[in-house]
Each structure stands twice: as structure tokens, then as C-alpha cells.
The first five atom37 places (N, CA, C, CB, O) and aatype in JSON, in Angstrom:
{
  "aatype": [20, 20, 20, 20, 20, 20, 20, 20, 20, 20, 20, 20, 20, 20, 20, 20, 20, 20, 20, 20, 20, 20, 20, 20, 20, 20, 20, 20, 20, 20, 20, 20, 20, 20, 20, 20, 20, 20, 20, 20, 20, 20, 20, 20, 20, 20, 20, 20, 20, 20, 20, 20, 20, 20, 20, 20, 20, 20, 20, 20, 20, 20, 20, 20, 20, 20, 20, 20, 20, 20, 20, 20, 20, 20, 20, 20, 20, 20, 20, 20, 20, 20, 20, 20, 20, 20, 20, 20, 20, 20, 20, 20, 20, 20, 20, 20, 20, 20, 20, 20, 20, 20, 20, 20, 20, 20, 20, 20, 20, 20, 20, 20, 20, 20, 20, 20, 20, 20, 20, 20, 20, 20, 20, 20, 20, 20, 20, 20, 20, 20, 20, 20, 20, 20, 20],
  "atom_mask": [
    [1, 1, 1, 1, 1],
    [1, 1, 1, 1, 1],
    [1, 1, 1, 1, 1],
    [1, 1, 1, 1, 1],
    [1, 1, 1, 1, 1],
    [1, 1, 1, 1, 1],
    [1, 1, 1, 1, 1],
    [1, 1, 1, 1, 1],
    [1, 1, 1, 1, 1],
    [1, 1, 1, 1, 1],
    [1, 1, 1, 1, 1],
    [1, 1, 1, 1, 1],
    [1, 1, 1, 1, 1],
    [1, 1, 1, 1, 1],
    [1, 1, 1, 1, 1],
    [1, 1, 1, 1, 1],
    [1, 1, 1, 1, 1],
    [1, 1, 1, 1, 1],
    [1, 1, 1, 1, 1],
    [1, 1, 1, 1, 1],
    [1, 1, 1, 1, 1],
    [1, 1, 1, 1, 1],
    [1, 1, 1, 1, 1],
    [1, 1, 1, 1, 1],
    [1, 1, 1, 1, 1],
    [1, 1, 1, 1, 1],
    [1, 1, 1, 1, 1],
    [1, 1, 1, 1, 1],
    [1, 1, 1, 1, 1],
    [1, 1, 1, 1, 1],
    [1, 1, 1, 1, 1],
    [1, 1, 1, 1, 1],
    [1, 1, 1, 1, 1],
    [1, 1, 1, 1, 1],
    [1, 1, 1, 1, 1],
    [1, 1, 1, 1, 1],
    [1, 1, 1, 1, 1],
    [1, 1, 1, 1, 1],
    [1, 1, 1, 1, 1],
    [1, 1, 1, 1, 1],
    [1, 1, 1, 1, 1],
    [1, 1, 1, 1, 1],
    [1, 1, 1, 1, 1],
    [1, 1, 1, 1, 1],
    [1, 1, 1, 1, 1],
    [1, 1, 1, 1, 1],
    [1, 1, 1, 1, 1],
    [1, 1, 1, 1, 1],
    [1, 1, 1, 1, 1],
    [1, 1, 1, 1, 1],
    [1, 1, 1, 1, 1],
    [1, 1, 1, 1, 1],
    [1, 1, 1, 1, 1],
    [1, 1, 1, 1, 1],
    [1, 1, 1, 1, 1],
    [1, 1, 1, 1, 1],
    [1, 1, 1, 1, 1],
    [1, 1, 1, 1, 1],
    [1, 1, 1, 1, 1],
    [1, 1, 1, 1, 1],
    [1, 1, 1, 1, 1],
    [1, 1, 1, 1, 1],
    [1, 1, 1, 1, 1],
    [1, 1, 1, 1, 1],
    [1, 1, 1, 1, 1],
    [1, 1, 1, 1, 1],
    [1, 1, 1, 1, 1],
    [1, 1, 1, 1, 1],
    [1, 1, 1, 1, 1],
    [1, 1, 1, 1, 1],
    [1, 1, 1, 1, 1],
    [1, 1, 1, 1, 1],
    [1, 1, 1, 1, 1],
    [1, 1, 1, 1, 1],
    [1, 1, 1, 1, 1],
    [1, 1, 1, 1, 1],
    [1, 1, 1, 1, 1],
    [1, 1, 1, 1, 1],
    [1, 1, 1, 1, 1],
    [1, 1, 1, 1, 1],
    [1, 1, 1, 1, 1],
    [1, 1, 1, 1, 1],
    [1, 1, 1, 1, 1],
    [1, 1, 1, 1, 1],
    [1, 1, 1, 1, 1],
    [1, 1, 1, 1, 1],
    [1, 1, 1, 1, 1],
    [1, 1, 1, 1, 1],
    [1, 1, 1, 1, 1],
    [1, 1, 1, 1, 1],
    [1, 1, 1, 1, 1],
    [1, 1, 1, 1, 1],
    [1, 1, 1, 1, 1],
    [1, 1, 1, 1, 1],
    [1, 1, 1, 1, 1],
    [1, 1, 1, 1, 1],
    [1, 1, 1, 1, 1],
    [1, 1, 1, 1, 1],
    [1, 1, 1, 1, 1],
    [1, 1, 1, 1, 1],
    [1, 1, 1, 1, 1],
    [1, 1, 1, 1, 1],
    [1, 1, 1, 1, 1],
    [1, 1, 1, 1, 1],
    [1, 1, 1, 1, 1],
    [1, 1, 1, 1, 1],
    [1, 1, 1, 1, 1],
    [1, 1, 1, 1, 1],
    [1, 1, 1, 1, 1],
    [1, 1, 1, 1, 1],
    [1, 1, 1, 1, 1],
    [1, 1, 1, 1, 1],
    [1, 1, 1, 1, 1],
    [1, 1, 1, 1, 1],
    [1, 1, 1, 1, 1],
    [1, 1, 1, 1, 1],
    [1, 1, 1, 1, 1],
    [1, 1, 1, 1, 1],
    [1, 1, 1, 1, 1],
    [1, 1, 1, 1, 1],
    [1, 1, 1, 1, 1],
    [1, 1, 1, 1, 1],
    [1, 1, 1, 1, 1],
    [1, 1, 1, 1, 1],
    [1, 1, 1, 1, 1],
    [1, 1, 1, 1, 1],
    [1, 1, 1, 1, 1],
    [1, 1, 1, 1, 1],
    [1, 1, 1, 1, 1],
    [1, 1, 1, 1, 1],
    [1, 1, 1, 1, 1],
    [1, 1, 1, 1, 1],
    [1, 1, 1, 1, 1],
    [1, 1, 1, 1, 1],
    [1, 1, 1, 1, 1]
  ],
  "atom_positions": [
    [[-178.21, 101.81, 54.24], [-177.71, 102.73, 53.24], [-178.46, 104.05, 53.4], [-177.88, 102.16, 51.81], [-179.65, 104.09, 53.68]],
    [[-177.72, 105.1, 53.21], [-178.32, 106.43, 53.3], [-177.48, 107.39, 52.47], [-178.42, 106.9, 54.79], [-176.33, 107.1, 52.13]],
    [[-178.06, 108.52, 52.15], [-177.38, 109.55, 51.36], [-177.04, 110.74, 52.24], [-178.26, 109.99, 50.18], [-177.81, 111.13, 53.11]],
    [[-175.89, 111.31, 52.0], [-175.51, 112.58, 52.6], [-175.17, 113.5, 51.44], [-174.3, 112.44, 53.62], [-174.3, 113.2, 50.62]],
    [[-175.87, 114.63, 51.38], [-175.57, 115.59, 50.32], [-174.91, 116.79, 50.97], [-176.85, 116.01, 49.53], [-175.17, 117.12, 52.12]],
    [[-174.07, 117.41, 50.2], [-173.16, 118.3, 50.77], [-173.42, 119.7, 50.61], [-171.95, 118.06, 50.31], [-174.43, 119.91, 49.94]],
    [[-172.84, 120.69, 51.0], [-171.76, 121.19, 50.19], [-170.47, 120.54, 50.65], [-171.67, 122.72, 50.28], [-170.02, 120.76, 51.77]],
    [[-169.86, 119.75, 49.79], [-168.55, 119.18, 50.05], [-167.54, 119.97, 49.25], [-168.51, 117.66, 49.68], [-167.84, 120.45, 48.16]],
    [[-166.34, 120.12, 49.78], [-165.32, 120.79, 48.99], [-165.01, 119.95, 47.76], [-164.03, 121.04, 49.82], [-164.74, 118.75, 47.88]],
    [[-165.06, 120.55, 46.61], [-164.86, 119.8, 45.37], [-163.44, 119.35, 45.19], [-165.28, 120.62, 44.2], [-162.5, 120.08, 45.49]],
    [[-163.28, 118.16, 44.69], [-161.97, 117.65, 44.34], [-161.87, 117.61, 42.83], [-161.72, 116.25, 44.96], [-162.47, 118.43, 42.14]],
    [[-161.14, 116.67, 42.32], [-160.99, 116.56, 40.87], [-162.31, 116.2, 40.19], [-159.94, 115.51, 40.53], [-162.59, 116.67, 39.09]],
    [[-163.14, 115.34, 40.84], [-164.39, 114.9, 40.23], [-165.6, 115.71, 40.66], [-164.62, 113.46, 40.57], [-166.7, 115.47, 40.16]],
    [[-165.43, 116.67, 41.58], [-166.53, 117.51, 42.08], [-167.7, 116.7, 42.63], [-167.02, 118.41, 40.97], [-168.84, 116.92, 42.23]],
    [[-167.42, 115.78, 43.54], [-168.48, 115.01, 44.18], [-169.3, 115.94, 45.06], [-167.89, 113.84, 45.01], [-168.75, 116.81, 45.74]],
    [[-170.62, 115.76, 45.05], [-171.48, 116.59, 45.89], [-172.4, 115.76, 46.78], [-172.29, 117.52, 45.03], [-173.34, 116.3, 47.37]],
    [[-172.14, 114.46, 46.89], [-172.93, 113.58, 47.76], [-172.09, 112.38, 48.15], [-174.24, 113.13, 47.05], [-171.07, 112.07, 47.52]],
    [[-172.53, 111.69, 49.2], [-171.89, 110.45, 49.64], [-172.97, 109.41, 49.87], [-171.04, 110.67, 50.94], [-174.01, 109.71, 50.46]],
    [[-172.73, 108.21, 49.42], [-173.57, 107.08, 49.76], [-172.95, 106.44, 50.99], [-173.71, 106.05, 48.56], [-171.81, 105.97, 50.94]],
    [[-173.69, 106.42, 52.1], [-173.19, 105.89, 53.36], [-173.72, 104.48, 53.52], [-173.61, 106.79, 54.56], [-174.93, 104.25, 53.48]],
    [[-172.82, 103.54, 53.71], [-173.2, 102.14, 53.92], [-172.58, 101.69, 55.23], [-172.75, 101.22, 52.72], [-171.36, 101.75, 55.39]],
    [[-173.41, 101.25, 56.16], [-172.95, 100.84, 57.48], [-173.18, 99.34, 57.65], [-173.69, 101.63, 58.6], [-174.27, 98.84, 57.4]],
    [[-172.13, 98.64, 58.07], [-172.23, 97.23, 58.4], [-172.69, 97.15, 59.85], [-170.86, 96.47, 58.18], [-171.97, 97.56, 60.75]],
    [[-173.89, 96.63, 60.07], [-174.45, 96.6, 61.42], [-173.72, 95.63, 62.33], [-175.91, 96.24, 61.35], [-173.79, 95.76, 63.56]],
    [[-173.02, 94.65, 61.77], [-172.29, 93.68, 62.6], [-170.97, 94.26, 63.1], [-172.03, 92.4, 61.81], [-170.7, 94.24, 64.3]],
    [[-170.16, 94.76, 62.18], [-168.84, 95.28, 62.57], [-168.88, 96.75, 62.97], [-167.85, 95.09, 61.43], [-167.89, 97.28, 63.49]],
    [[-170.0, 97.41, 62.73], [-170.17, 98.84, 63.02], [-169.2, 99.7, 62.22], [-169.98, 99.1, 64.51], [-168.8, 100.77, 62.66]],
    [[-168.82, 99.23, 61.05], [-167.94, 100.02, 60.2], [-168.77, 100.69, 59.1], [-166.81, 99.14, 59.59], [-169.84, 100.21, 58.73]],
    [[-168.25, 101.78, 58.61], [-168.98, 102.57, 57.63], [-168.13, 102.76, 56.38], [-169.39, 103.91, 58.21], [-166.91, 102.93, 56.47]],
    [[-168.77, 102.74, 55.24], [-168.12, 103.1, 53.99], [-168.79, 104.35, 53.45], [-168.2, 101.93, 52.95], [-170.02, 104.43, 53.38]],
    [[-167.99, 105.31, 53.08], [-168.48, 106.54, 52.45], [-168.06, 106.49, 50.99], [-167.91, 107.83, 53.17], [-166.87, 106.54, 50.68]],
    [[-169.02, 106.4, 50.12], [-168.72, 106.31, 48.69], [-169.1, 107.63, 48.02], [-169.48, 105.12, 48.03], [-170.27, 108.01, 48.03]],
    [[-168.14, 108.33, 47.45], [-168.43, 109.62, 46.82], [-169.27, 109.44, 45.57], [-167.13, 110.35, 46.48], [-169.07, 108.48, 44.81]],
    [[-170.19, 110.34, 45.35], [-171.04, 110.26, 44.17], [-171.61, 111.66, 43.89], [-172.19, 109.22, 44.37], [-171.21, 112.64, 44.51]],
    [[-172.53, 111.71, 42.96], [-173.18, 112.96, 42.59], [-174.66, 112.85, 42.9], [-172.95, 113.29, 41.09], [-175.23, 111.76, 42.84]],
    [[-175.29, 113.97, 43.23], [-176.72, 113.98, 43.54], [-177.55, 113.51, 42.35], [-177.16, 115.39, 43.95], [-178.64, 112.95, 42.53]],
    [[-177.05, 113.73, 41.16], [-177.81, 113.45, 39.95], [-177.73, 111.99, 39.5], [-177.33, 114.34, 38.84], [-178.29, 111.65, 38.46]],
    [[-177.05, 111.13, 40.23], [-176.87, 109.75, 39.78], [-178.2, 109.0, 39.75], [-175.88, 109.02, 40.69], [-179.09, 109.24, 40.57]],
    [[-178.31, 108.09, 38.79], [-179.52, 107.3, 38.63], [-179.45, 106.06, 39.5], [-179.73, 106.92, 37.15], [-178.45, 105.81, 40.17]],
    [[-180.53, 105.27, 39.48], [-180.55, 104.01, 40.23], [-179.48, 103.07, 39.69], [-181.95, 103.35, 40.14], [-178.86, 102.34, 40.46]],
    [[-179.26, 103.07, 38.39], [-178.23, 102.21, 37.78], [-176.83, 102.62, 38.24], [-178.32, 102.27, 36.24], [-176.01, 101.77, 38.57]],
    [[-176.56, 103.92, 38.27], [-175.26, 104.4, 38.75], [-175.03, 104.01, 40.2], [-175.16, 105.93, 38.6], [-173.93, 103.6, 40.58]],
    [[-176.07, 104.13, 41.01], [-175.98, 103.76, 42.42], [-175.73, 102.27, 42.57], [-177.25, 104.17, 43.17], [-174.94, 101.85, 43.41]],
    [[-176.4, 101.47, 41.76], [-176.2, 100.02, 41.82], [-174.77, 99.65, 41.42], [-177.21, 99.3, 40.9], [-174.17, 98.76, 42.04]],
    [[-174.23, 100.3, 40.42], [-172.84, 100.04, 40.02], [-171.87, 100.44, 41.13], [-172.49, 100.79, 38.73], [-170.89, 99.73, 41.39]],
    [[-172.13, 101.55, 41.77], [-171.31, 101.98, 42.9], [-171.37, 100.95, 44.02], [-171.78, 103.36, 43.41], [-170.34, 100.6, 44.61]],
    [[-172.57, 100.46, 44.32], [-172.76, 99.45, 45.36], [-172.06, 98.15, 44.97], [-174.27, 99.2, 45.59], [-171.4, 97.53, 45.81]],
    [[-172.19, 97.74, 43.74], [-171.57, 96.49, 43.27], [-170.04, 96.57, 43.32], [-172.03, 96.17, 41.83], [-169.39, 95.67, 43.84]],
    [[-169.49, 97.65, 42.79], [-168.03, 97.78, 42.7], [-167.35, 97.96, 44.05], [-167.68, 98.93, 41.81], [-166.2, 97.57, 44.21]],
    [[-168.05, 98.55, 45.01], [-167.4, 98.88, 46.28], [-167.84, 98.02, 47.46], [-167.65, 100.29, 46.59], [-167.11, 97.93, 48.44]],
    [[-169.0, 97.41, 47.39], [-169.47, 96.63, 48.52], [-169.53, 95.14, 48.18], [-170.85, 97.11, 48.97], [-168.88, 94.33, 48.84]],
    [[-170.29, 94.79, 47.18], [-170.45, 93.37, 46.86], [-169.14, 92.75, 46.42], [-171.51, 93.18, 45.77], [-168.85, 91.61, 46.79]],
    [[-168.34, 93.46, 45.64], [-167.08, 92.89, 45.15], [-166.05, 92.73, 46.26], [-166.5, 93.77, 44.05], [-165.15, 91.89, 46.14]],
    [[-166.15, 93.49, 47.35], [-165.17, 93.39, 48.43], [-165.7, 92.66, 49.65], [-164.71, 94.75, 48.83], [-164.93, 91.97, 50.33]],
    [[-166.99, 92.79, 49.95], [-167.54, 92.22, 51.19], [-168.49, 91.06, 50.95], [-168.25, 93.29, 51.96], [-168.8, 90.32, 51.88]],
    [[-168.97, 90.9, 49.73], [-169.95, 89.86, 49.45], [-171.36, 90.44, 49.45], [-169.84, 88.73, 50.48], [-171.57, 91.63, 49.67]],
    [[-172.32, 89.55, 49.19], [-173.72, 89.97, 49.09], [-174.34, 90.0, 50.49], [-174.52, 89.01, 48.16], [-174.3, 89.0, 51.2]],
    [[-174.9, 91.13, 50.9], [-175.54, 91.18, 52.21], [-176.87, 90.43, 52.21], [-175.76, 92.64, 52.63], [-177.53, 90.32, 51.17]],
    [[-177.26, 89.92, 53.37], [-178.54, 89.22, 53.47], [-179.7, 90.19, 53.61], [-178.52, 88.26, 54.66], [-180.77, 89.97, 53.04]],
    [[-179.48, 91.26, 54.36], [-180.53, 92.26, 54.59], [-179.94, 93.64, 54.36], [-181.12, 92.14, 56.03], [-178.83, 93.94, 54.79]],
    [[-180.7, 94.49, 53.68], [-180.31, 95.88, 53.48], [-181.43, 96.75, 54.04], [-180.05, 96.2, 51.96], [-182.6, 96.58, 53.69]],
    [[-181.06, 97.67, 54.92], [-182.02, 98.62, 55.46], [-181.73, 99.97, 54.82], [-181.96, 98.7, 57.03], [-180.6, 100.46, 54.87]],
    [[-182.75, 100.54, 54.23], [-182.57, 101.79, 53.5], [-183.75, 102.71, 53.76], [-182.4, 101.53, 51.99], [-184.81, 102.28, 54.2]],
    [[-183.54, 103.99, 53.47], [-184.68, 104.9, 53.51], [-185.48, 104.71, 52.23], [-184.22, 106.39, 53.68], [-185.13, 103.89, 51.38]],
    [[-186.54, 105.44, 52.1], [-187.44, 105.26, 50.95], [-187.08, 106.17, 49.78], [-188.88, 105.52, 51.38], [-187.96, 106.69, 49.1]],
    [[-185.81, 106.33, 49.55], [-185.35, 107.13, 48.42], [-185.78, 106.45, 47.13], [-183.79, 107.31, 48.47], [-185.68, 105.22, 47.02]],
    [[-186.26, 107.21, 46.14], [-186.69, 106.6, 44.88], [-185.6, 105.78, 44.19], [-187.17, 107.67, 43.94], [-185.91, 104.86, 43.43]],
    [[-184.34, 106.1, 44.46], [-183.27, 105.32, 43.85], [-183.25, 103.9, 44.38], [-181.92, 105.98, 44.11], [-182.85, 102.98, 43.66]],
    [[-183.69, 103.7, 45.64], [-183.69, 102.36, 46.22], [-185.02, 101.65, 46.05], [-183.36, 102.44, 47.69], [-185.08, 100.43, 46.21]],
    [[-186.07, 102.36, 45.72], [-187.39, 101.73, 45.58], [-187.75, 101.48, 44.12], [-188.45, 102.59, 46.23], [-188.84, 100.99, 43.84]],
    [[-186.88, 101.81, 43.2], [-187.19, 101.66, 41.78], [-187.29, 100.18, 41.4], [-186.13, 102.35, 40.92], [-186.83, 99.3, 42.13]],
    [[-187.89, 99.94, 40.27], [-188.07, 98.56, 39.78], [-186.71, 97.89, 39.56], [-188.88, 98.55, 38.48], [-186.57, 96.69, 39.79]],
    [[-185.73, 98.66, 39.12], [-184.4, 98.11, 38.89], [-183.83, 97.53, 40.17], [-183.46, 99.18, 38.33], [-183.35, 96.39, 40.19]],
    [[-183.87, 98.32, 41.27], [-183.32, 97.84, 42.54], [-184.12, 96.66, 43.08], [-183.3, 98.97, 43.57], [-183.53, 95.73, 43.64]],
    [[-185.43, 96.69, 42.92], [-186.25, 95.58, 43.39], [-185.86, 94.29, 42.68], [-187.74, 95.87, 43.18], [-185.76, 93.24, 43.31]],
    [[-185.65, 94.36, 41.38], [-185.21, 93.18, 40.63], [-183.81, 92.74, 41.05], [-185.24, 93.46, 39.13], [-183.54, 91.54, 41.14]],
    [[-182.93, 93.69, 41.31], [-181.58, 93.36, 41.75], [-181.6, 92.63, 43.09], [-180.72, 94.62, 41.85], [-180.87, 91.66, 43.29]],
    [[-182.45, 93.09, 44.02], [-182.56, 92.42, 45.31], [-183.07, 90.99, 45.14], [-183.49, 93.2, 46.25], [-182.61, 90.08, 45.83]],
    [[-184.01, 90.8, 44.22], [-184.53, 89.45, 43.96], [-183.45, 88.54, 43.4], [-185.72, 89.5, 43.0], [-183.33, 87.39, 43.81]],
    [[-182.66, 89.05, 42.46], [-181.6, 88.25, 41.85], [-180.54, 87.87, 42.88], [-180.95, 89.01, 40.68], [-180.05, 86.74, 42.87]],
    [[-180.19, 88.81, 43.76], [-179.15, 88.56, 44.76], [-179.66, 87.83, 45.99], [-178.53, 89.87, 45.18], [-178.88, 87.5, 46.89]],
    [[-180.98, 87.57, 46.06], [-181.61, 86.94, 47.23], [-181.36, 87.76, 48.49], [-181.09, 85.5, 47.42], [-181.06, 87.21, 49.55]],
    [[-181.48, 89.05, 48.37], [-181.28, 89.97, 49.48], [-182.63, 90.55, 49.88], [-180.28, 91.1, 49.11], [-183.43, 90.92, 49.03]],
    [[-182.86, 90.62, 51.18], [-184.1, 91.2, 51.68], [-183.9, 92.7, 51.88], [-184.54, 90.52, 53.01], [-182.91, 93.13, 52.48]],
    [[-184.83, 93.48, 51.37], [-184.76, 94.92, 51.51], [-185.8, 95.37, 52.53], [-184.99, 95.63, 50.16], [-186.98, 95.07, 52.39]],
    [[-185.35, 96.07, 53.55], [-186.24, 96.63, 54.56], [-186.11, 98.15, 54.5], [-185.91, 96.09, 56.0], [-185.01, 98.68, 54.37]],
    [[-187.23, 98.82, 54.6], [-187.22, 100.28, 54.56], [-187.37, 100.83, 55.97], [-188.34, 100.81, 53.65], [-188.13, 100.3, 56.78]],
    [[-186.64, 101.89, 56.24], [-186.79, 102.56, 57.53], [-188.01, 103.47, 57.47], [-185.5, 103.37, 57.89], [-188.41, 103.92, 56.4]],
    [[-188.58, 103.71, 58.62], [-189.74, 104.59, 58.72], [-189.25, 106.0, 59.02], [-190.73, 104.08, 59.81], [-188.35, 106.2, 59.83]],
    [[-189.85, 106.96, 58.38], [-189.46, 108.35, 58.6], [-189.69, 108.74, 60.06], [-190.23, 109.29, 57.67], [-190.7, 108.39, 60.65]],
    [[-188.74, 109.47, 60.61], [-188.79, 109.96, 61.99], [-188.93, 108.82, 63.0], [-189.96, 110.93, 62.15], [-189.57, 108.97, 64.04]],
    [[-188.33, 107.69, 62.69], [-188.33, 106.53, 63.59], [-186.87, 106.17, 63.86], [-189.12, 105.29, 62.97], [-186.31, 105.33, 63.16]],
    [[-186.25, 106.8, 64.85], [-184.8, 106.69, 65.03], [-184.3, 105.3, 65.36], [-184.38, 107.62, 66.1], [-183.11, 105.01, 65.16]],
    [[-185.16, 104.4, 65.87], [-184.69, 103.07, 66.21], [-184.22, 102.3, 64.98], [-185.78, 102.29, 66.92], [-183.36, 101.43, 65.09]],
    [[-184.77, 102.61, 63.83], [-184.44, 101.86, 62.62], [-183.05, 102.18, 62.11], [-185.45, 102.14, 61.55], [-182.28, 101.27, 61.79]],
    [[-182.73, 103.44, 62.02], [-181.46, 103.81, 61.39], [-180.58, 104.67, 62.29], [-181.72, 104.56, 60.11], [-179.85, 105.54, 61.81]],
    [[-180.63, 104.42, 63.6], [-179.83, 105.21, 64.53], [-178.34, 105.02, 64.29], [-180.18, 104.84, 65.97], [-177.56, 105.96, 64.44]],
    [[-177.93, 103.82, 63.91], [-176.5, 103.56, 63.67], [-176.01, 104.37, 62.46], [-176.26, 102.06, 63.44], [-174.93, 104.97, 62.52]],
    [[-176.78, 104.37, 61.39], [-176.39, 105.14, 60.2], [-176.34, 106.63, 60.52], [-177.36, 104.88, 59.04], [-175.41, 107.32, 60.1]],
    [[-177.32, 107.13, 61.25], [-177.33, 108.55, 61.59], [-176.14, 108.91, 62.49], [-178.64, 108.92, 62.29], [-175.55, 109.98, 62.33]],
    [[-175.8, 108.04, 63.42], [-174.65, 108.28, 64.29], [-173.36, 108.32, 63.47], [-174.55, 107.19, 65.38], [-172.5, 109.17, 63.7]],
    [[-173.24, 107.41, 62.5], [-172.05, 107.38, 61.65], [-171.96, 108.64, 60.79], [-172.05, 106.13, 60.76], [-170.87, 109.18, 60.58]],
    [[-173.1, 109.1, 60.29], [-173.11, 110.31, 59.48], [-172.66, 111.51, 60.31], [-174.51, 110.57, 58.89], [-171.88, 112.34, 59.84]],
    [[-173.14, 111.59, 61.55], [-172.69, 112.67, 62.44], [-171.19, 112.6, 62.68], [-173.44, 112.61, 63.77], [-170.51, 113.62, 62.7]],
    [[-170.68, 111.39, 62.87], [-169.24, 111.2, 63.11], [-168.44, 111.65, 61.88], [-168.93, 109.72, 63.45], [-167.41, 112.31, 62.02]],
    [[-168.92, 111.28, 60.69], [-168.24, 111.68, 59.46], [-168.23, 113.2, 59.31], [-168.9, 111.02, 58.24], [-167.21, 113.78, 58.95]],
    [[-169.37, 113.83, 59.59], [-169.44, 115.29, 59.49], [-168.5, 115.95, 60.49], [-170.87, 115.77, 59.72], [-167.85, 116.95, 60.17]],
    [[-168.42, 115.4, 61.71], [-167.49, 115.94, 62.71], [-166.05, 115.84, 62.24], [-167.65, 115.19, 64.04], [-165.27, 116.78, 62.42]],
    [[-165.69, 114.72, 61.64], [-164.33, 114.53, 61.15], [-164.01, 115.54, 60.05], [-164.13, 113.09, 60.62], [-162.95, 116.16, 60.06]],
    [[-164.93, 115.72, 59.11], [-164.7, 116.66, 58.02], [-164.6, 118.09, 58.53], [-165.82, 116.56, 56.97], [-163.77, 118.87, 58.06]],
    [[-165.44, 118.45, 59.5], [-165.4, 119.8, 60.06], [-164.08, 120.06, 60.77], [-166.57, 120.02, 61.03], [-163.53, 121.16, 60.67]],
    [[-163.58, 119.06, 61.47], [-162.33, 119.25, 62.22], [-161.12, 119.39, 61.3], [-162.12, 118.09, 63.17], [-160.17, 120.1, 61.63]],
    [[-161.14, 118.71, 60.16], [-160.0, 118.78, 59.26], [-160.0, 120.02, 58.39], [-159.97, 117.56, 58.39], [-158.93, 120.5, 58.01]],
    [[-161.16, 120.56, 58.08], [-161.23, 121.71, 57.17], [-160.51, 122.95, 57.67], [-162.66, 122.05, 56.92], [-159.74, 123.53, 56.9]],
    [[-160.71, 123.39, 58.92], [-160.1, 124.66, 59.32], [-158.59, 124.65, 59.33], [-160.59, 125.03, 60.66], [-157.97, 125.71, 59.25]],
    [[-157.98, 123.51, 59.44], [-156.53, 123.44, 59.54], [-155.85, 123.35, 58.18], [-156.13, 122.27, 60.39], [-154.64, 123.12, 58.11]],
    [[-156.61, 123.51, 57.12], [-156.02, 123.57, 55.8], [-155.62, 122.23, 55.23], [-154.85, 124.45, 55.83], [-154.85, 122.17, 54.26]],
    [[-156.12, 121.16, 55.8], [-155.76, 119.85, 55.27], [-156.48, 119.63, 53.95], [-156.1, 118.72, 56.28], [-157.71, 119.75, 53.89]],
    [[-155.76, 119.34, 52.94], [-156.34, 119.15, 51.62], [-156.77, 117.69, 51.44], [-155.34, 119.55, 50.51], [-156.2, 116.97, 50.62]],
    [[-157.75, 117.27, 52.19], [-158.21, 115.88, 52.1], [-159.01, 115.62, 50.85], [-159.03, 115.53, 53.31], [-159.15, 114.47, 50.44]],
    [[-159.54, 116.67, 50.23], [-160.4, 116.48, 49.07], [-159.67, 115.87, 47.89], [-161.02, 117.79, 48.67], [-160.29, 115.16, 47.08]],
    [[-158.37, 116.12, 47.76], [-157.62, 115.56, 46.64], [-156.8, 114.35, 47.06], [-156.72, 116.61, 46.05], [-156.05, 113.79, 46.25]],
    [[-156.93, 113.95, 48.3], [-156.2, 112.77, 48.78], [-156.76, 111.53, 48.09], [-156.3, 112.64, 50.33], [-157.97, 111.45, 47.84]],
    [[-155.92, 110.59, 47.8], [-156.32, 109.4, 47.04], [-157.46, 108.64, 47.71], [-155.13, 108.49, 46.85], [-158.31, 108.09, 47.01]],
    [[-157.49, 108.59, 49.03], [-158.5, 107.81, 49.73], [-159.79, 108.54, 50.02], [-157.96, 107.33, 50.99], [-160.76, 107.92, 50.46]],
    [[-159.84, 109.85, 49.77], [-161.05, 110.62, 50.08], [-162.09, 110.38, 49.02], [-160.75, 112.11, 50.2], [-161.73, 110.27, 47.85]],
    [[-163.33, 110.29, 49.37], [-163.86, 109.97, 50.67], [-164.17, 108.48, 50.79], [-165.1, 110.79, 50.94], [-165.13, 108.1, 51.45]],
    [[-163.37, 107.64, 50.16], [-163.54, 106.2, 50.33], [-163.01, 105.83, 51.7], [-162.8, 105.4, 49.2], [-161.99, 105.14, 51.82]],
    [[-163.68, 106.28, 52.72], [-163.17, 106.1, 54.07], [-163.99, 105.06, 54.81], [-163.18, 107.41, 54.83], [-165.17, 104.85, 54.54]],
    [[-163.33, 104.43, 55.74], [-164.02, 103.52, 56.64], [-163.91, 104.11, 58.03], [-163.44, 102.07, 56.58], [-162.82, 104.51, 58.46]],
    [[-165.0, 104.16, 58.73], [-165.01, 104.67, 60.09], [-165.66, 103.62, 60.97], [-165.75, 106.05, 60.18], [-166.71, 103.08, 60.62]],
    [[-165.06, 103.34, 62.09], [-165.65, 102.41, 63.04], [-165.69, 103.08, 64.4], [-164.84, 101.08, 63.1], [-164.7, 103.65, 64.85]],
    [[-166.85, 103.0, 65.04], [-166.98, 103.61, 66.35], [-166.55, 102.66, 67.45], [-168.41, 104.05, 66.59], [-166.27, 103.1, 68.57]],
    [[-166.49, 101.38, 67.16], [-166.11, 100.41, 68.18], [-167.21, 100.18, 69.2], [-164.87, 100.86, 68.87], [-166.96, 99.6, 70.26]],
    [[-168.42, 100.62, 68.89], [-169.54, 100.47, 69.82], [-170.04, 99.04, 69.76], [-170.69, 101.45, 69.49], [-170.99, 98.69, 70.47]]
  ]
}
């Protein structure tokens, strides 16, 4: 899991960040729109409603050391779900290279669509997108 903060073109809800979740097995990515100001509880609800309810409970979660993921609330949630939380090390690309590659791919896609006037920001599926590199 990782965060991407924008400037994103605002839609109806004016999202200014994305929670990026990458499945290391299938190499697919979920981009969940959110706001920079969301709390750990808001992030957990976003994770529950979009990941656990559709894909099930993951065994291992690798995340950066964002305070939203290291809070007592998230630690208790990981214990309840029997999920192991591993933190990536700063400036250690081997840990989160897949997430970083997916983020670059997402940014490339958004950059390519913007100049041509495509109004993806108000599209029903934006930015609840799945991207797979097939790697």
C-alpha cells in the first residue's frame, strides 16, 4: 500500500490523493480515490470496503511508514485480521519496486489522457481503476 498525492483534476468529490494497493501475486493494482486529510479510520474503511470485501483478507501487507498505517488503530486491526504488517525501508527500492512501478504507470496513463480532453475525472469508474502490467 502506498499513497499518491496529486494535483489531480477535481471531479464531483474533489479527490486529491489515491491509495494504491498492489497485489504482488497477480500484479494488479487498485487505485482508491481519497483525500489527503483522511484519518486512519477513514483509510481502514476504504481498505475494508474496497479490498477485504472483494478480495478477502491478505496474509501480508507491505506498507511505507506513514502514520496512518503505523497508528494503534491499524496495529489492532492487523491483529484482529491475523495479517502480518511489514514496513518498507526508505530509499530501499527492492521492497516496494512493484508499487513504485505501478504508480509510474498510473501517472503515465493520466498524463496521456489529459491533453486530449478526455473527461475521465467524472467517469463513473475513475479512479477506481485496476491496472495490470502482466509482468
